[in-house]
N, C-alpha and C positions, 0 to 999 in steps of 0.2 A: 171720738175715734173708735172704730169698731175693729176687733180682731177676729179673724176667721181662720179656722184650721181645717184642712182637708186631708183625710187619710185615704190612701189608695192601696188596694190589694192587687198585687201583680202575681198572676199564676205563671210559674215558669216550667212546670212539668207535672208528671204523674208521680206522686210519692209512694202510694201503696197499690200494688196490683193483687187483687184477690182472684183466685181460680175457683170455679164452681166445684161442688162435691163430685167426685168421680162416679159415685153410684147412681146419681140422679140424672137421667137423660134431659137434655135441654135443646131448644131450637136456637139457631144462630142467624142473626140478621146483619146486613151491611148498614152503613149510615144512611142509605136511601130508603131503608125500611123493607128491602127485599129479602126474603128468606134465602139464606145461603146453604144451611144444613138443617136437617130435621132429626130430632131425637138422638143426639150424639152425646158422648160423655167426655170429649176433649176437643180442642181446636186443631188437632193434628190434621195435616193434609191441606190446611188453608195457608195462603201466602201471608206474609207479614202485613199487618194493618190493624185498624180499629174495627171492632165488631160489637154488636149489641147482644148480650146474653142476660136473660132474666131481667131485662129492663135497665141494665147497667152497661156502660162502655167498658170494653175489655181490649187491652193492647196485646197483640201477638207479635213477638219479635222474630 
């Protein structure tokens, strides 16, 4: 008789949201890889959604 155990990890949401440093300008991309904003210090002015900032996904509510 063989016993097999399977553990599954279920992701249910984003736990920690980090914001980029306000002093350092950054570029913002959409999930399709298109540049949305260039050399900005905040996500102000963008509609709610998921964006790529410094290679990380950022959620704007």
